[in-house]
N, C-alpha and C positions, 0 to 999 in steps of 0.2 A: 290743086290739093291743097290740106292745109299739113305742115310738116309738125311733131314736136320734135325737139330735139335732148336728149338726153344725158348726153357726154359732150362737152367742148372737142372741140374739134378745129382744120385748120376754119379760117375764117370765108376760103375760097368757097364752103358746100356752102353755107348757108346765102352769100352772095349768088353764085350761078344759078343758085333754087328762086329765089326775088327776081332775077333776072327771068328766068323760067314760067315766069306769073301764081309761083307757089307764096303761100302765108305760112311764114316759118314762126313758131314759139318756140324759148329756150326752157326747160326747165331741170336745173342740174342737180336740185337740194328735196328736192320734195320726196317723202317716203315712196315705196311699190304704192302702198295700201292709196295713196293721193294718187299717185300715176294713174292707176287703174279708173279711178273715182272722173276720171277725165276725160280718158283714154278711148271713149266711145265718138269722140267728138274729133278727131285725126283720121287721114285718109292715108298719113306714115309715121314711121318714128326711126328714128336715127338714133344706135345705142354702139356701143365698145362693147364691155362685158361689167354693165354698175348694177344688175340683176337679170334673175334669171325668166324669160320670157316663156311663160309654162302656159296652160291648157287654161287653166280659170283665168290668166290676162287677156288671150285670146279670144276668152268669149264674151269681154268684156269691151275688146277693140273692135266694133260691130260693122265700124265703114273704117276696117283697115286696110288697106291696100298694098302694101309694098313695107317690108322692116330694111334698112340699112344697117346692114353691120361693116362696122368700119376695120374692117381687119379681114382674119383668113378664115379660124374655123367657128360653126358656127352650133359648138355644141352645148350654149347658152338657151337655145332655143327649141322650143319642142320644133322642128321640122315638120315631122309629116302634121304634125296636126293643121299648121298655119295652109299648106299646104289644101290638106282640106279643104280649108275655108278660103279660097283661091288666094290667096295670100303672097306677094312675092320676094324669093327671100335675095337678098339682094349682100353678097359679099366683094370686097376686096383684093382677092390672095395677091393681085398681080400690082397690088400697090407696094406694097415692103418685100416681096421675094427677093430681088435683086439686096437689099439691104440684109437679110437672113444670110442669103449665098456669102456676102462678105464677113459676115459678124462668124457665122461657121467657120470659115476658111481662117478669118485671124483667132480664133479657138486654140483652133489647129498646131497654126505655129506659131502662137509662144506657147503652149502646153512639148511641144517640139524641144525647141529653144532654150524653156525653161526660166522664158521672160518673165512671169512674176515672179517666180521666188527670189532669180537672181537684182535684180531692181533692188527688191526688198532689200534682199544684203548688203547691195551698197551704200543702198540710204542706210545704212547702221554700222558702215567704214570696213565692212567685209572686202575684200579681192579674193574672191573663188573661182580663178578659173576652172579646174580643174573637174571641179565640183559641180561646174555650170557647163558640161561640154555639150552640144545639142545632135537630136539625129535629124539627117535631112529627109522630106516627103516625097521627095522624085525614088522611082521604084517601089514604090510603097503600091497595094493594093485597095483602095478604098471601095466599100461599101455600102449605100444607102438603100433605103428601109422607105420605102412611101417613093414613089417620080410623078408629083404632081409641079405646082408651080416654085413651089421649093425647093423640090432635091434639082429640078432642074437647072438653078438659076446658081447652086450649091454646085453641079457638076461642070457645069460654063466656068468657073471661078477656077478648077480644077485644070485646065484644056491649057495653060501656060505649063505644069507640071507633068512630067515622064513619070506617071503614074495611070496604073488602071483601075477606069472604076464601074464602079458593077452594081446590077439596083435590083431589088424586089421590089412585089409590090404584086396586090390583087386585083390588081384589070391588067387585062393582055395588051401586049403592041407598045408599050409606051417608053421603050427604049427609040433613042436617036445616035447620032453620028457622036457626043458627048458620052454617053453613058449604053451598056451590054447589061439587060435583061436578063436573068437567070432565076433559077428556083432557089427557097432561101437555102435549101441545101447547102449546095453550090457558096453561094454567099456565106453562110459559115464554114465553110471547108477554107477561103480562099480570103475573106477581109483580114487584113491589120488594122484600120481603121474604120470605124460603124457609126454613120453620123445617121442619125430620126428623121426625116419629116414627113414626119402621118399627122391623120388629122385625131381626137379624142373621138372612140368610138369603141361598144365594144370591146370590138377586136385589139384593139392597142391598148386599153387597161390593162396595168401591171404586165405590158408583155414582155421588157426585158427585166428575168428574174433569174432563180440562179437556173432552172431547168434552159431557159435561153441562151444565158450566157456560156454552161456548159458545154453548147452543142459547138461553140467557136472551134475551132479548130488548133487557131492559134491565137498567142496574148493578145489583143486590143487595143483600142483609142476608144474611147466612146464621146461623139460630141452630141447632145445633144439641146435644138432648139427650136423642137416642137411643141409636147407639152409632160407639164413633170409627171403625171401620175402614167403617163407608157411605160418608167422605171420605178422598181420595188428599191429603193434607196440603201436599205437593210444589204439587199442580197449583191447591189453594185459594189458599200463595203467591205464583204465578205468577199467580191471577187477582186478588190484592187487589195484586200488582204493578203490574198492566196498566189498574186502574180497574173489571172486569169483578164484581168484589166490591167493595165499599164498605168490609165490614168482617164480622166474627162473631165473635159469642158458643159457645162452644165447651165444654160443658160431660160433653164424654167426646170423646179422644184414639186415633187410631190405632196409637199404639204401647202401650197397655193391656196387662198382662197377661192373661188369660181368668178371675184372678181380681179383679180390677178394683181390685185392692189397693196394685199399684207401677205406675210410668208405662212402665219404659224395661226391653225384657229384657235388656240389656247398660249398662254404663256409660258409652257414650258418645250426645253426644245430638249429637239428627241435626242438621242443617242449617234443615233448613223448619222445625220446634220452638224453636227459637232463634230466627228471626226471626219466631213468634208469639208470645213473648213480651216482644221488644220490639217492637212494634209499637202502636200507639195505636191502632188502632178493630179492634185483636181484644180480648173480655175472656175471661176464662180461668174455668176451677172444676172442681172435684178426682173429678168425676162425681156428683156430689151434689145434683141436683135433685128427685131423690123421695126427696131425705134429710132430712126434718124431724121434728120430735120427735113428728110427729102421726101424720104416714104410717108410724113404726116399730108403731104401736100399732094404726094401723087394716090394716097387712102382716100380722101377727100375727092378729088378729079374723079378716080374709080367708079364711084358711087353715084355721082352727078353723072357722068358719063353714063353708067348703066340703065340709071333714073331716066333719063332725060328720052334714051330709045325704046324702052319699052313705056312708058306711057305721052311722050311726046311727038 
């Protein structure tokens, strides 16, 4: 196996591939066109989100046997076309699911207890105790949309709280001891917290819009550690202003580039984002929910284990 590494990852990935007898080449700077010119030489590639693996790229990858995606989502890869060419798609949602679960819980507790606001005020010499009175998670109903690796990890973290955890998923029979699967209509009727754990697909693009939000019976808190383009930001802002959404923890934003490395496609800051950064009941982080010291190692190990199982 001759493998081209297109993004930096934990060194164990290359080290263990070498132990398996693989030849590893690293190229973290060449343009996509330059990579396409030599991709026919390789049996495998390992990538995070540097660029899109489209039909043109795959047509030139005449010897490619696997694509290792060091992360969970595969939206930057033309999966159907890759499978037509018998290229194995190797992703690693098992590697960062715990990190995502912890981050989602951390965001939720921070919002409920106004920790971001309180911290900023104390640093400015303000001691506003009544203004920073929080609310408790116990007794709330938490709704999850998507109950795969990430949703299950978050539900597991919620076991220590006296909460009802419900989920909606397009796949049947995914509920377990940590979460009851219900219809979307029932979730919208009962949920007081909504957390998204969905991949980016045609079904989830712009999913959380004005109509979707207005379908909820109760005002709710939104947590999104999944994909930014699932939420229409201007509709979310309107819902926060109207009191339909009480607050939001957003690790991802619709303005991100496909590489996830930058925020805006141009220099103009959208009005909706300007509102978010000035809102006291919005918590933002730069797409790092699955981005821990531990998950970096676990993601790499997951790729190695899956490739080894398939090809060795």
